[in-house]
C-alpha positions in Angstrom: 127.9 82.8 140.5 126.0 83.6 137.4 123.6 86.6 137.2 120.0 85.8 136.6 118.1 87.0 133.5 116.3 89.6 135.6 119.6 90.9 137.1 121.2 91.1 133.7 118.1 93.0 132.5 118.6 95.5 135.3 122.2 96.0 134.3 121.2 96.4 130.6 118.5 98.9 131.5 120.9 100.9 133.6 123.4 101.2 130.7 120.7 102.0 128.2 119.4 104.8 130.4 122.8 106.3 130.8 122.5 108.1 127.4 125.0 105.9 125.5 123.9 105.6 121.9 126.6 103.4 120.5 125.2 99.8 120.5 128.6 98.2 120.5 129.8 100.2 123.5 126.6 99.4 125.3 127.2 95.6 124.8 130.8 95.9 126.0 129.8 97.9 129.1 127.0 95.4 129.9 129.4 92.5 129.8 132.0 94.3 131.9 129.5 95.5 134.5 127.9 92.0 134.7 131.3 90.5 135.5 132.1 93.1 138.1 128.6 92.8 139.7 128.9 89.0 139.8 132.1 89.3 141.7 130.7 91.8 144.2 127.5 89.8 144.8 129.6 86.7 145.5 131.2 88.7 148.3 127.9 89.6 149.9 127.0 92.9 148.2 123.4 93.5 147.0 122.8 94.1 143.3 122.0 97.9 143.5 125.1 98.6 145.6 127.3 96.3 143.5 126.1 98.0 140.3 126.7 101.5 141.7 130.2 100.5 142.9 131.1 98.9 139.6 130.0 102.0 137.6 131.9 104.4 140.0 135.0 102.3 139.6 134.7 102.2 135.8 133.5 105.8 135.2 133.3 108.1 138.3 131.8 110.9 136.2 129.2 108.7 134.5 129.1 106.1 131.8 128.3 108.8 129.1 131.9 110.0 129.5 133.1 106.7 128.1 131.2 107.4 124.9 132.7 110.9 124.7 136.2 109.4 125.1 135.4 106.7 122.5 134.2 109.3 120.0 137.3 111.4 120.6 139.6 108.4 120.1 137.8 107.4 116.9 137.8 110.9 115.5 141.0 112.2 117.1 142.6 113.1 113.8 139.6 115.1 112.7 139.2 116.8 116.1 142.9 117.8 116.2 142.7 119.2 112.6 139.6 121.3 113.6 141.4 122.6 116.7 144.4 123.6 114.6 142.1 125.5 112.2 140.2 127.1 115.1 143.3 128.3 116.9 145.0 129.5 113.7 142.0 131.6 112.9 142.0 133.0 116.5 145.7 133.8 116.3 145.4 135.5 112.9 142.4 137.5 114.0 144.1 138.9 117.1 147.2 139.6 115.0 145.2 141.6 112.5 143.4 143.5 115.1 146.6 144.4 117.0 148.3 145.4 113.7 145.2 147.6 112.9 145.5 149.3 116.3 149.2 149.8 115.7 148.7 151.2 112.2 146.0 153.6 113.6 148.4 154.9 116.3 151.1 155.4 113.7 148.6 157.1 111.3 149.3 154.6 108.5 146.8 153.5 105.8 144.9 150.3 106.2 144.4 150.6 110.0 140.6 150.5 109.8 140.5 147.5 107.4 143.0 145.5 109.5 141.0 146.1 112.7 137.7 145.3 111.1 138.9 142.0 109.5 140.6 141.0 112.8 137.4 141.8 114.8 135.1 140.0 112.4 137.4 137.0 112.2 137.6 136.7 115.9 133.9 137.2 116.6 132.3 135.3 113.7 134.9 132.6 112.9 137.0 131.8 116.0 134.3 132.4 118.7 131.6 130.1 117.1 134.2 127.3 116.6 135.3 127.7 120.2 131.7 127.7 121.5 130.8 124.6 119.6 133.9 122.8 120.9 133.2 123.8 124.5 129.5 122.9 124.3 130.4 119.4 123.0 132.6 118.7 126.0 129.8 119.8 128.4 127.1 117.5 127.1 126.1 116.5 130.6 125.3 120.0 131.7 122.1 120.5 133.6 119.4 122.8 132.1 120.5 125.9 134.1 124.1 125.5 132.9 122.9 125.1 129.3 120.7 128.1 129.5 123.5 130.2 131.0 125.8 129.1 128.2 123.2 129.8 125.4 122.1 133.2 126.8 125.7 134.2 127.4 126.7 133.2 123.8 123.7 135.0 122.2 124.2 138.2 124.3 127.9 138.2 123.4 127.2 137.9 119.7 124.6 140.6 119.8 126.9 143.0 121.7 129.7 142.2 119.2 127.4 143.1 116.4 126.4 146.3 118.1 130.1 147.2 118.4 130.7 146.4 114.7 127.6 148.5 113.7 128.8 151.4 115.8 132.3 151.2 114.2 130.8 151.1 110.7 128.2 153.7 111.6 125.4 151.4 110.4 121.7 151.9 111.4 120.4 149.7 114.2 123.5 149.8 116.4 121.6 151.3 119.4 118.9 148.7 119.2 121.4 145.9 119.1 123.3 147.4 122.0 120.0 147.5 124.1 119.1 144.0 123.1 122.5 142.6 123.9 122.6 144.4 127.2 119.1 143.2 128.1 119.9 139.6 127.3 123.2 139.8 129.3 121.7 141.6 132.3 118.3 139.8 132.6 119.2 136.5 131.0 122.9 135.5 131.5 123.6 137.2 134.8 120.7 135.6 136.8 121.6 132.1 135.5 125.3 132.8 136.3 124.6 133.6 139.9 122.0 130.8 140.2 124.5 128.2 139.1 127.1 129.7 141.4 124.7 129.5 144.3 123.8 125.8 143.4 127.5 124.9 143.4 128.1 126.6 146.7 125.4 124.7 148.5 125.9 121.3 146.8 
């Protein structure tokens, strides 16, 4: 059995509304889904049910995941290189911070500098790279999840800045501490428990 023009249009519309931007991938998915739907309709399944079953068999977590996987495969070398840089920065930052702490305990020179460089590297180099990487892999988050992530990130950076300002005895440390605490308490925490509640009842 061959799908009618209207049925093919419905399949095409479904794929286009799934969020896939790559035109080539769209066309491939439409062809695949049309073949799967044809087979299911021949065995007595209605078009909406056949389409839903075909999509679930192909991509249980949604068609958009196929685009993410395609992008990863096409850019795997670049992504792996970025992850190497990110985790190298993270490791070096932690090593510097721990060495600074050790030097401070031993009363050796350079303890303060090592600790500061380690802290700054972790907070302002490693953490942003990690956040961008995690955010990209959670592209299908609902609004509450995105707001939780954004508010948690902002409050974390502000609190990290407050700690740095306190260590360096710079003006504005108290204001940053209050701002970061406020964002964390009245921004991040409510969204955290709201999303936990939503997951528990879903």
